[in-house]
PDB file of the backbone (N, CA, C, O) and the ligand in Angstrom, with CONECT records:
HET     ZN  A 101       1
ATOM      1  N   MET A   1      -3.784 144.144 -32.020  1.00  0.00           N
ATOM      2  CA  MET A   1      -3.235 143.047 -31.203  1.00  0.00           C
ATOM      3  C   MET A   1      -2.570 143.590 -29.944  1.00  0.00           C
ATOM      4  O   MET A   1      -2.025 144.693 -29.944  1.00  0.00           O
ATOM      5  N   PHE A   2      -2.619 142.829 -28.906  1.00  0.00           N
ATOM      6  CA  PHE A   2      -2.038 143.268 -27.637  1.00  0.00           C
ATOM      7  C   PHE A   2      -0.868 142.377 -27.231  1.00  0.00           C
ATOM      8  O   PHE A   2      -0.628 142.133 -26.048  1.00  0.00           O
ATOM      9  N   GLY A   3      -0.163 141.909 -28.224  1.00  0.00           N
ATOM     10  CA  GLY A   3       0.833 140.867 -27.974  1.00  0.00           C
ATOM     11  C   GLY A   3       1.941 141.247 -27.023  1.00  0.00           C
ATOM     12  O   GLY A   3       2.328 140.417 -26.201  1.00  0.00           O
ATOM     13  N   SER A   4       2.476 142.457 -27.085  1.00  0.00           N
ATOM     14  CA  SER A   4       3.731 142.698 -26.385  1.00  0.00           C
ATOM     15  C   SER A   4       3.619 143.792 -25.327  1.00  0.00           C
ATOM     16  O   SER A   4       4.602 144.470 -25.027  1.00  0.00           O
ATOM     17  N   ILE A   5       2.443 143.963 -24.772  1.00  0.00           N
ATOM     18  CA  ILE A   5       2.307 144.990 -23.734  1.00  0.00           C
ATOM     19  C   ILE A   5       3.023 144.554 -22.460  1.00  0.00           C
ATOM     20  O   ILE A   5       3.766 145.325 -21.852  1.00  0.00           O
ATOM     21  N   HIS A   6       2.787 143.308 -22.070  1.00  0.00           N
ATOM     22  CA  HIS A   6       3.424 142.795 -20.858  1.00  0.00           C
ATOM     23  C   HIS A   6       4.634 141.962 -21.244  1.00  0.00           C
ATOM     24  O   HIS A   6       4.512 140.777 -21.552  1.00  0.00           O
ATOM     25  N   SER A   7       5.764 142.571 -21.225  1.00  0.00           N
ATOM     26  CA  SER A   7       6.948 141.833 -21.632  1.00  0.00           C
ATOM     27  C   SER A   7       7.671 141.235 -20.433  1.00  0.00           C
ATOM     28  O   SER A   7       8.336 140.207 -20.557  1.00  0.00           O
ATOM     29  N   GLY A   8       7.543 141.874 -19.270  1.00  0.00           N
ATOM     30  CA  GLY A   8       8.235 141.384 -18.084  1.00  0.00           C
ATOM     31  C   GLY A   8       7.443 140.292 -17.405  1.00  0.00           C
ATOM     32  O   GLY A   8       6.323 139.975 -17.807  1.00  0.00           O
ATOM     33  N   PRO A   9       8.033 139.720 -16.371  1.00  0.00           N
ATOM     34  CA  PRO A   9       7.322 138.697 -15.600  1.00  0.00           C
ATOM     35  C   PRO A   9       6.147 139.311 -14.862  1.00  0.00           C
ATOM     36  O   PRO A   9       6.274 140.353 -14.219  1.00  0.00           O
ATOM     37  N   GLN A  10       5.027 138.666 -14.962  1.00  0.00           N
ATOM     38  CA  GLN A  10       3.852 139.218 -14.311  1.00  0.00           C
ATOM     39  C   GLN A  10       3.790 138.762 -12.867  1.00  0.00           C
ATOM     40  O   GLN A  10       4.265 137.682 -12.516  1.00  0.00           O
ATOM     41  N   THR A  11       3.207 139.589 -12.053  1.00  0.00           N
ATOM     42  CA  THR A  11       2.981 139.173 -10.679  1.00  0.00           C
ATOM     43  C   THR A  11       1.905 138.103 -10.672  1.00  0.00           C
ATOM     44  O   THR A  11       1.111 138.004 -11.607  1.00  0.00           O
ATOM     45  N   ASN A  12       1.883 137.328  -9.648  1.00  0.00           N
ATOM     46  CA  ASN A  12       0.912 136.243  -9.585  1.00  0.00           C
ATOM     47  C   ASN A  12      -0.505 136.797  -9.563  1.00  0.00           C
ATOM     48  O   ASN A  12      -0.918 137.474  -8.622  1.00  0.00           O
ATOM     49  N   ILE A  13      -1.210 136.499 -10.595  1.00  0.00           N
ATOM     50  CA  ILE A  13      -2.602 136.911 -10.640  1.00  0.00           C
ATOM     51  C   ILE A  13      -3.452 135.701 -10.268  1.00  0.00           C
ATOM     52  O   ILE A  13      -3.499 134.707 -10.992  1.00  0.00           O
ATOM     53  N   ARG A  14      -4.106 135.808  -9.147  1.00  0.00           N
ATOM     54  CA  ARG A  14      -4.923 134.685  -8.710  1.00  0.00           C
ATOM     55  C   ARG A  14      -6.217 134.661  -9.508  1.00  0.00           C
ATOM     56  O   ARG A  14      -6.720 135.695  -9.948  1.00  0.00           O
ATOM     57  N   ASP A  15      -6.724 133.491  -9.676  1.00  0.00           N
ATOM     58  CA  ASP A  15      -7.950 133.387 -10.448  1.00  0.00           C
ATOM     59  C   ASP A  15      -9.106 133.950  -9.651  1.00  0.00           C
ATOM     60  O   ASP A  15      -9.261 133.665  -8.463  1.00  0.00           O
ATOM     61  N   GLY A  16      -9.907 134.747 -10.314  1.00  0.00           N
ATOM     62  CA  GLY A  16     -11.092 135.272  -9.664  1.00  0.00           C
ATOM     63  C   GLY A  16     -10.874 136.666  -9.127  1.00  0.00           C
ATOM     64  O   GLY A  16      -9.751 137.048  -8.798  1.00  0.00           O
ATOM     65  N   PRO A  17     -11.944 137.422  -9.039  1.00  0.00           N
ATOM     66  CA  PRO A  17     -11.871 138.800  -8.581  1.00  0.00           C
ATOM     67  C   PRO A  17     -11.992 138.938  -7.064  1.00  0.00           C
ATOM     68  O   PRO A  17     -12.111 140.050  -6.548  1.00  0.00           O
ATOM     69  N   LEU A  18     -11.962 137.830  -6.363  1.00  0.00           N
ATOM     70  CA  LEU A  18     -12.224 137.901  -4.929  1.00  0.00           C
ATOM     71  C   LEU A  18     -10.957 137.910  -4.095  1.00  0.00           C
ATOM     72  O   LEU A  18     -10.978 137.579  -2.910  1.00  0.00           O
ATOM     73  N   GLN A  19      -9.862 138.288  -4.719  1.00  0.00           N
ATOM     74  CA  GLN A  19      -8.597 138.226  -4.001  1.00  0.00           C
ATOM     75  C   GLN A  19      -8.596 139.138  -2.772  1.00  0.00           C
ATOM     76  O   GLN A  19      -8.008 138.809  -1.741  1.00  0.00           O
ATOM     77  N   ARG A  20      -9.258 140.275  -2.897  1.00  0.00           N
ATOM     78  CA  ARG A  20      -9.224 141.220  -1.786  1.00  0.00           C
ATOM     79  C   ARG A  20      -9.925 140.655  -0.554  1.00  0.00           C
ATOM     80  O   ARG A  20      -9.643 141.059   0.574  1.00  0.00           O
ATOM     81  N   ALA A  21     -10.850 139.708  -0.786  1.00  0.00           N
ATOM     82  CA  ALA A  21     -11.539 139.112   0.352  1.00  0.00           C
ATOM     83  C   ALA A  21     -10.598 138.239   1.166  1.00  0.00           C
ATOM     84  O   ALA A  21     -10.886 137.904   2.315  1.00  0.00           O
ATOM     85  N   GLN A  22      -9.461 137.868   0.561  1.00  0.00           N
ATOM     86  CA  GLN A  22      -8.517 137.018   1.281  1.00  0.00           C
ATOM     87  C   GLN A  22      -7.444 137.834   1.985  1.00  0.00           C
ATOM     88  O   GLN A  22      -6.570 137.277   2.651  1.00  0.00           O
ATOM     89  N   THR A  23      -7.508 139.137   1.841  1.00  0.00           N
ATOM     90  CA  THR A  23      -6.534 139.975   2.509  1.00  0.00           C
ATOM     91  C   THR A  23      -6.694 139.846   4.015  1.00  0.00           C
ATOM     92  O   THR A  23      -7.802 139.901   4.549  1.00  0.00           O
ATOM     93  N   LYS A  24      -5.584 139.676   4.673  1.00  0.00           N
ATOM     94  CA  LYS A  24      -5.643 139.601   6.122  1.00  0.00           C
ATOM     95  C   LYS A  24      -5.272 140.956   6.713  1.00  0.00           C
ATOM     96  O   LYS A  24      -4.330 141.610   6.264  1.00  0.00           O
ATOM     97  N   ALA A  25      -6.012 141.353   7.704  1.00  0.00           N
ATOM     98  CA  ALA A  25      -5.629 142.542   8.447  1.00  0.00           C
ATOM     99  C   ALA A  25      -4.547 142.138   9.445  1.00  0.00           C
ATOM    100  O   ALA A  25      -4.521 141.005   9.926  1.00  0.00           O
ATOM    101  N   VAL A  26      -3.671 143.065   9.744  1.00  0.00           N
ATOM    102  CA  VAL A  26      -2.672 142.819  10.770  1.00  0.00           C
ATOM    103  C   VAL A  26      -3.094 143.566  12.021  1.00  0.00           C
ATOM    104  O   VAL A  26      -3.284 144.782  12.005  1.00  0.00           O
ATOM    105  N   VAL A  27      -3.235 142.830  13.088  1.00  0.00           N
ATOM    106  CA  VAL A  27      -3.640 143.434  14.351  1.00  0.00           C
ATOM    107  C   VAL A  27      -2.412 143.556  15.244  1.00  0.00           C
ATOM    108  O   VAL A  27      -1.797 142.556  15.615  1.00  0.00           O
ATOM    109  N   PHE A  28      -2.070 144.771  15.578  1.00  0.00           N
ATOM    110  CA  PHE A  28      -0.971 145.010  16.504  1.00  0.00           C
ATOM    111  C   PHE A  28      -1.550 145.167  17.900  1.00  0.00           C
ATOM    112  O   PHE A  28      -2.397 146.026  18.144  1.00  0.00           O
ATOM    113  N   MET A  29      -1.081 144.328  18.807  1.00  0.00           N
ATOM    114  CA  MET A  29      -1.563 144.410  20.181  1.00  0.00           C
ATOM    115  C   MET A  29      -0.445 144.963  21.055  1.00  0.00           C
ATOM    116  O   MET A  29       0.583 144.322  21.271  1.00  0.00           O
ATOM    117  N   VAL A  30      -0.676 146.140  21.537  1.00  0.00           N
ATOM    118  CA  VAL A  30       0.348 146.850  22.296  1.00  0.00           C
ATOM    119  C   VAL A  30      -0.004 146.793  23.770  1.00  0.00           C
ATOM    120  O   VAL A  30      -1.080 147.233  24.175  1.00  0.00           O
ATOM    121  N   CYS A  31       0.904 146.250  24.572  1.00  0.00           N
ATOM    122  CA  CYS A  31       0.667 146.186  26.004  1.00  0.00           C
ATOM    123  C   CYS A  31       0.999 147.531  26.628  1.00  0.00           C
ATOM    124  O   CYS A  31       2.110 148.041  26.487  1.00  0.00           O
ATOM    125  N   SER A  32       0.032 148.087  27.308  1.00  0.00           N
ATOM    126  CA  SER A  32       0.242 149.402  27.908  1.00  0.00           C
ATOM    127  C   SER A  32       1.047 149.304  29.190  1.00  0.00           C
ATOM    128  O   SER A  32       1.454 150.324  29.747  1.00  0.00           O
ATOM    129  N   HIS A  33       1.284 148.067  29.674  1.00  0.00           N
ATOM    130  CA  HIS A  33       2.075 147.892  30.892  1.00  0.00           C
ATOM    131  C   HIS A  33       3.560 147.732  30.586  1.00  0.00           C
ATOM    132  O   HIS A  33       4.396 148.484  31.087  1.00  0.00           O
ATOM    133  N   CYS A  34       3.873 146.739  29.753  1.00  0.00           N
ATOM    134  CA  CYS A  34       5.287 146.434  29.515  1.00  0.00           C
ATOM    135  C   CYS A  34       5.754 146.859  28.126  1.00  0.00           C
ATOM    136  O   CYS A  34       6.946 146.796  27.825  1.00  0.00           O
ATOM    137  N   GLY A  35       4.837 147.283  27.295  1.00  0.00           N
ATOM    138  CA  GLY A  35       5.233 147.776  25.988  1.00  0.00           C
ATOM    139  C   GLY A  35       5.431 146.703  24.938  1.00  0.00           C
ATOM    140  O   GLY A  35       5.820 147.001  23.809  1.00  0.00           O
ATOM    141  N   THR A  36       5.166 145.455  25.301  1.00  0.00           N
ATOM    142  CA  THR A  36       5.285 144.380  24.323  1.00  0.00           C
ATOM    143  C   THR A  36       4.309 144.592  23.176  1.00  0.00           C
ATOM    144  O   THR A  36       3.153 144.961  23.382  1.00  0.00           O
ATOM    145  N   VAL A  37       4.792 144.355  21.975  1.00  0.00           N
ATOM    146  CA  VAL A  37       3.919 144.458  20.815  1.00  0.00           C
ATOM    147  C   VAL A  37       3.818 143.094  20.156  1.00  0.00           C
ATOM    148  O   VAL A  37       4.820 142.535  19.711  1.00  0.00           O
ATOM    149  N   GLN A  38       2.627 142.570  20.095  1.00  0.00           N
ATOM    150  CA  GLN A  38       2.379 141.330  19.375  1.00  0.00           C
ATOM    151  C   GLN A  38       1.611 141.677  18.116  1.00  0.00           C
ATOM    152  O   GLN A  38       0.882 142.668  18.068  1.00  0.00           O
ATOM    153  N   GLU A  39       1.782 140.860  17.108  1.00  0.00           N
ATOM    154  CA  GLU A  39       0.974 141.071  15.915  1.00  0.00           C
ATOM    155  C   GLU A  39       0.385 139.755  15.465  1.00  0.00           C
ATOM    156  O   GLU A  39       1.005 138.699  15.597  1.00  0.00           O
ATOM    157  N   ALA A  40      -0.810 139.830  14.939  1.00  0.00           N
ATOM    158  CA  ALA A  40      -1.497 138.639  14.469  1.00  0.00           C
ATOM    159  C   ALA A  40      -2.336 138.996  13.250  1.00  0.00           C
ATOM    160  O   ALA A  40      -3.051 139.998  13.254  1.00  0.00           O
ATOM    161  N   PRO A  41      -2.247 138.184  12.218  1.00  0.00           N
ATOM    162  CA  PRO A  41      -3.093 138.404  11.053  1.00  0.00           C
ATOM    163  C   PRO A  41      -4.497 137.899  11.304  1.00  0.00           C
ATOM    164  O   PRO A  41      -4.698 136.903  12.000  1.00  0.00           O
ATOM    165  N   SER A  42      -5.456 138.587  10.737  1.00  0.00           N
ATOM    166  CA  SER A  42      -6.839 138.157  10.919  1.00  0.00           C
ATOM    167  C   SER A  42      -7.654 138.495   9.684  1.00  0.00           C
ATOM    168  O   SER A  42      -7.790 139.661   9.314  1.00  0.00           O
ATOM    169  N   ASP A  43      -8.192 137.466   9.055  1.00  0.00           N
ATOM    170  CA  ASP A  43      -9.050 137.762   7.914  1.00  0.00           C
ATOM    171  C   ASP A  43     -10.441 138.176   8.371  1.00  0.00           C
ATOM    172  O   ASP A  43     -11.183 138.837   7.644  1.00  0.00           O
ATOM    173  N   LEU A  44     -10.776 137.774   9.587  1.00  0.00           N
ATOM    174  CA  LEU A  44     -12.072 138.185  10.129  1.00  0.00           C
ATOM    175  C   LEU A  44     -12.099 139.699  10.334  1.00  0.00           C
ATOM    176  O   LEU A  44     -13.069 140.371   9.982  1.00  0.00           O
ATOM    177  N   VAL A  45     -11.025 140.217  10.906  1.00  0.00           N
ATOM    178  CA  VAL A  45     -10.924 141.669  11.093  1.00  0.00           C
ATOM    179  C   VAL A  45     -10.896 142.366   9.742  1.00  0.00           C
ATOM    180  O   VAL A  45     -11.513 143.416   9.562  1.00  0.00           O
ATOM    181  N   ALA A  46     -10.183 141.781   8.802  1.00  0.00           N
ATOM    182  CA  ALA A  46     -10.094 142.374   7.465  1.00  0.00           C
ATOM    183  C   ALA A  46     -11.471 142.494   6.834  1.00  0.00           C
ATOM    184  O   ALA A  46     -11.799 143.506   6.215  1.00  0.00           O
ATOM    185  N   GLN A  47     -12.267 141.459   6.997  1.00  0.00           N
ATOM    186  CA  GLN A  47     -13.613 141.497   6.426  1.00  0.00           C
ATOM    187  C   GLN A  47     -14.445 142.581   7.084  1.00  0.00           C
ATOM    188  O   GLN A  47     -15.200 143.289   6.417  1.00  0.00           O
ATOM    189  N   GLY A  48     -14.304 142.705   8.390  1.00  0.00           N
ATOM    190  CA  GLY A  48     -15.045 143.734   9.100  1.00  0.00           C
ATOM    191  C   GLY A  48     -14.648 145.129   8.642  1.00  0.00           C
ATOM    192  O   GLY A  48     -15.497 145.988   8.406  1.00  0.00           O
ATOM    193  N   LEU A  49     -13.347 145.336   8.520  1.00  0.00           N
ATOM    194  CA  LEU A  49     -12.860 146.640   8.091  1.00  0.00           C
ATOM    195  C   LEU A  49     -13.287 146.933   6.659  1.00  0.00           C
ATOM    196  O   LEU A  49     -13.619 148.064   6.304  1.00  0.00           O
ATOM    197  N   GLN A  50     -13.268 145.880   5.851  1.00  0.00           N
ATOM    198  CA  GLN A  50     -13.685 146.042   4.459  1.00  0.00           C
ATOM    199  C   GLN A  50     -15.119 146.538   4.391  1.00  0.00           C
ATOM    200  O   GLN A  50     -15.454 147.423   3.603  1.00  0.00           O
ATOM    201  N   GLY A  51     -15.954 145.952   5.229  1.00  0.00           N
ATOM    202  CA  GLY A  51     -17.356 146.359   5.247  1.00  0.00           C
ATOM    203  C   GLY A  51     -17.513 147.803   5.678  1.00  0.00           C
ATOM    204  O   GLY A  51     -18.283 148.558   5.084  1.00  0.00           O
ATOM    205  N   VAL A  52     -16.788 148.183   6.705  1.00  0.00           N
ATOM    206  CA  VAL A  52     -16.861 149.558   7.190  1.00  0.00           C
ATOM    207  C   VAL A  52     -16.375 150.529   6.123  1.00  0.00           C
ATOM    208  O   VAL A  52     -16.984 151.572   5.885  1.00  0.00           O
ATOM    209  N   ALA A  53     -15.272 150.167   5.491  1.00  0.00           N
ATOM    210  CA  ALA A  53     -14.689 151.048   4.479  1.00  0.00           C
ATOM    211  C   ALA A  53     -15.610 151.194   3.278  1.00  0.00           C
ATOM    212  O   ALA A  53     -15.812 152.295   2.765  1.00  0.00           O
ATOM    213  N   GLU A  54     -16.163 150.080   2.840  1.00  0.00           N
ATOM    214  CA  GLU A  54     -17.057 150.142   1.684  1.00  0.00           C
ATOM    215  C   GLU A  54     -18.280 150.979   1.991  1.00  0.00           C
ATOM    216  O   GLU A  54     -18.779 151.715   1.140  1.00  0.00           O
ATOM    217  N   HIS A  55     -18.751 150.856   3.206  1.00  0.00           N
ATOM    218  CA  HIS A  55     -19.920 151.629   3.608  1.00  0.00           C
ATOM    219  C   HIS A  55     -19.619 153.120   3.550  1.00  0.00           C
ATOM    220  O   HIS A  55     -20.501 153.927   3.258  1.00  0.00           O
ATOM    221  N   ALA A  56     -18.384 153.478   3.825  1.00  0.00           N
ATOM    222  CA  ALA A  56     -17.993 154.883   3.821  1.00  0.00           C
ATOM    223  C   ALA A  56     -17.483 155.327   2.458  1.00  0.00           C
ATOM    224  O   ALA A  56     -17.105 156.483   2.270  1.00  0.00           O
ATOM    225  N   GLY A  57     -17.476 154.394   1.509  1.00  0.00           N
ATOM    226  CA  GLY A  57     -16.964 154.738   0.195  1.00  0.00           C
ATOM    227  C   GLY A  57     -15.463 154.891   0.172  1.00  0.00           C
ATOM    228  O   GLY A  57     -14.908 155.577  -0.687  1.00  0.00           O
ATOM    229  N   PHE A  58     -14.804 154.246   1.126  1.00  0.00           N
ATOM    230  CA  PHE A  58     -13.364 154.353   1.263  1.00  0.00           C
ATOM    231  C   PHE A  58     -12.701 153.113   0.709  1.00  0.00           C
ATOM    232  O   PHE A  58     -13.132 151.991   0.976  1.00  0.00           O
ATOM    233  N   LYS A  59     -11.636 153.322  -0.074  1.00  0.00           N
ATOM    234  CA  LYS A  59     -10.929 152.176  -0.627  1.00  0.00           C
ATOM    235  C   LYS A  59      -9.739 151.862   0.263  1.00  0.00           C
ATOM    236  O   LYS A  59      -8.763 152.612   0.288  1.00  0.00           O
ATOM    237  N   PRO A  60      -9.815 150.766   0.987  1.00  0.00           N
ATOM    238  CA  PRO A  60      -8.753 150.461   1.944  1.00  0.00           C
ATOM    239  C   PRO A  60      -7.503 149.925   1.283  1.00  0.00           C
ATOM    240  O   PRO A  60      -7.569 149.247   0.258  1.00  0.00           O
ATOM    241  N   GLY A  61      -6.373 150.232   1.873  1.00  0.00           N
ATOM    242  CA  GLY A  61      -5.108 149.645   1.435  1.00  0.00           C
ATOM    243  C   GLY A  61      -4.799 148.459   2.325  1.00  0.00           C
ATOM    244  O   GLY A  61      -5.592 147.521   2.415  1.00  0.00           O
ATOM    245  N   HIS A  62      -3.654 148.496   2.981  1.00  0.00           N
ATOM    246  CA  HIS A  62      -3.329 147.424   3.911  1.00  0.00           C
ATOM    247  C   HIS A  62      -4.009 147.700   5.244  1.00  0.00           C
ATOM    248  O   HIS A  62      -3.709 148.694   5.905  1.00  0.00           O
ATOM    249  N   PRO A  63      -4.914 146.832   5.632  1.00  0.00           N
ATOM    250  CA  PRO A  63      -5.610 147.067   6.892  1.00  0.00           C
ATOM    251  C   PRO A  63      -4.709 146.776   8.088  1.00  0.00           C
ATOM    252  O   PRO A  63      -4.145 145.689   8.218  1.00  0.00           O
ATOM    253  N   ILE A  64      -4.593 147.756   8.937  1.00  0.00           N
ATOM    254  CA  ILE A  64      -3.786 147.622  10.145  1.00  0.00           C
ATOM    255  C   ILE A  64      -4.596 148.137  11.319  1.00  0.00           C
ATOM    256  O   ILE A  64      -5.157 149.231  11.274  1.00  0.00           O
ATOM    257  N   VAL A  65      -4.649 147.340  12.357  1.00  0.00           N
ATOM    258  CA  VAL A  65      -5.396 147.736  13.534  1.00  0.00           C
ATOM    259  C   VAL A  65      -4.450 147.722  14.724  1.00  0.00           C
ATOM    260  O   VAL A  65      -3.669 146.788  14.907  1.00  0.00           O
ATOM    261  N   GLU A  66      -4.534 148.752  15.512  1.00  0.00           N
ATOM    262  CA  GLU A  66      -3.720 148.791  16.717  1.00  0.00           C
ATOM    263  C   GLU A  66      -4.635 148.658  17.921  1.00  0.00           C
ATOM    264  O   GLU A  66      -5.619 149.382  18.069  1.00  0.00           O
ATOM    265  N   LEU A  67      -4.284 147.720  18.764  1.00  0.00           N
ATOM    266  CA  LEU A  67      -5.122 147.417  19.903  1.00  0.00           C
ATOM    267  C   LEU A  67      -4.283 147.594  21.165  1.00  0.00           C
ATOM    268  O   LEU A  67      -3.244 146.954  21.337  1.00  0.00           O
ATOM    269  N   GLU A  68      -4.749 148.462  22.030  1.00  0.00           N
ATOM    270  CA  GLU A  68      -3.995 148.698  23.251  1.00  0.00           C
ATOM    271  C   GLU A  68      -4.650 147.951  24.393  1.00  0.00           C
ATOM    272  O   GLU A  68      -5.876 147.876  24.473  1.00  0.00           O
ATOM    273  N   GLY A  69      -3.838 147.401  25.273  1.00  0.00           N
ATOM    274  CA  GLY A  69      -4.389 146.649  26.386  1.00  0.00           C
ATOM    275  C   GLY A  69      -3.271 146.013  27.200  1.00  0.00           C
ATOM    276  O   GLY A  69      -2.215 146.611  27.408  1.00  0.00           O
ATOM    277  N   GLU A  70      -3.524 144.788  27.656  1.00  0.00           N
ATOM    278  CA  GLU A  70      -2.528 144.091  28.459  1.00  0.00           C
ATOM    279  C   GLU A  70      -2.176 142.777  27.802  1.00  0.00           C
ATOM    280  O   GLU A  70      -3.059 142.037  27.368  1.00  0.00           O
ATOM    281  N   CYS A  71      -0.899 142.482  27.725  1.00  0.00           N
ATOM    282  CA  CYS A  71      -0.473 141.221  27.140  1.00  0.00           C
ATOM    283  C   CYS A  71      -0.745 140.086  28.117  1.00  0.00           C
ATOM    284  O   CYS A  71      -1.065 140.315  29.284  1.00  0.00           O
ATOM    285  N   ALA A  72      -0.613 138.858  27.623  1.00  0.00           N
ATOM    286  CA  ALA A  72      -0.929 137.677  28.426  1.00  0.00           C
ATOM    287  C   ALA A  72      -0.084 137.623  29.690  1.00  0.00           C
ATOM    288  O   ALA A  72      -0.577 137.261  30.759  1.00  0.00           O
ATOM    289  N   ARG A  73       1.187 137.983  29.565  1.00  0.00           N
ATOM    290  CA  ARG A  73       2.059 137.938  30.738  1.00  0.00           C
ATOM    291  C   ARG A  73       1.614 138.915  31.816  1.00  0.00           C
ATOM    292  O   ARG A  73       1.624 138.596  33.004  1.00  0.00           O
ATOM    293  N   CYS A  74       1.230 140.095  31.390  1.00  0.00           N
ATOM    294  CA  CYS A  74       0.800 141.093  32.370  1.00  0.00           C
ATOM    295  C   CYS A  74      -0.543 140.721  32.985  1.00  0.00           C
ATOM    296  O   CYS A  74      -0.789 140.999  34.158  1.00  0.00           O
ATOM    297  N   VAL A  75      -1.406 140.101  32.205  1.00  0.00           N
ATOM    298  CA  VAL A  75      -2.688 139.668  32.748  1.00  0.00           C
ATOM    299  C   VAL A  75      -2.475 138.557  33.767  1.00  0.00           C
ATOM    300  O   VAL A  75      -3.087 138.553  34.835  1.00  0.00           O
ATOM    301  N   ASP A  76      -1.593 137.609  33.422  1.00  0.00           N
ATOM    302  CA  ASP A  76      -1.361 136.469  34.312  1.00  0.00           C
ATOM    303  C   ASP A  76      -0.616 136.870  35.573  1.00  0.00           C
ATOM    304  O   ASP A  76      -1.013 136.506  36.680  1.00  0.00           O
ATOM    305  N   GLY A  77       0.444 137.607  35.405  1.00  0.00           N
ATOM    306  CA  GLY A  77       1.290 137.912  36.549  1.00  0.00           C
ATOM    307  C   GLY A  77       1.306 139.387  36.872  1.00  0.00           C
ATOM    308  O   GLY A  77       2.311 140.069  36.670  1.00  0.00           O
ATOM    309  N   LYS A  78       0.206 139.870  37.366  1.00  0.00           N
ATOM    310  CA  LYS A  78       0.115 141.286  37.693  1.00  0.00           C
ATOM    311  C   LYS A  78       1.159 141.699  38.726  1.00  0.00           C
ATOM    312  O   LYS A  78       1.678 142.815  38.700  1.00  0.00           O
ATOM    313  N   ALA A  79       1.455 140.759  39.647  1.00  0.00           N
ATOM    314  CA  ALA A  79       2.394 141.079  40.711  1.00  0.00           C
ATOM    315  C   ALA A  79       3.766 141.340  40.155  1.00  0.00           C
ATOM    316  O   ALA A  79       4.490 142.194  40.668  1.00  0.00           O
ATOM    317  N   ALA A  80       4.144 140.621  39.107  1.00  0.00           N
ATOM    318  CA  ALA A  80       5.464 140.790  38.521  1.00  0.00           C
ATOM    319  C   ALA A  80       5.463 142.060  37.710  1.00  0.00           C
ATOM    320  O   ALA A  80       6.481 142.414  37.116  1.00  0.00           O
TER     321      ALA A  80
HETATM  322 ZN    ZN A 101       2.594 143.340  29.110  1.00  0.00          ZN2+
END
């Protein structure tokens, strides 16, 4: 019998084995002009990274992507 193996409160186990497909990647967007860092979750990016990782036989943890470029303010107001 396996009655008392888990005695403590269990973490939320979602139904189904597809939980990892719902993982969102966090995209950090770093402005190379003013240094502003924005972050946005993206499940689309997560899926892409998952595919790349699986292809390489790599087991991904928390997907994090850093994107360097220009923030909206710097794009809009170059003069400032
Ligand atoms: Zn900026």
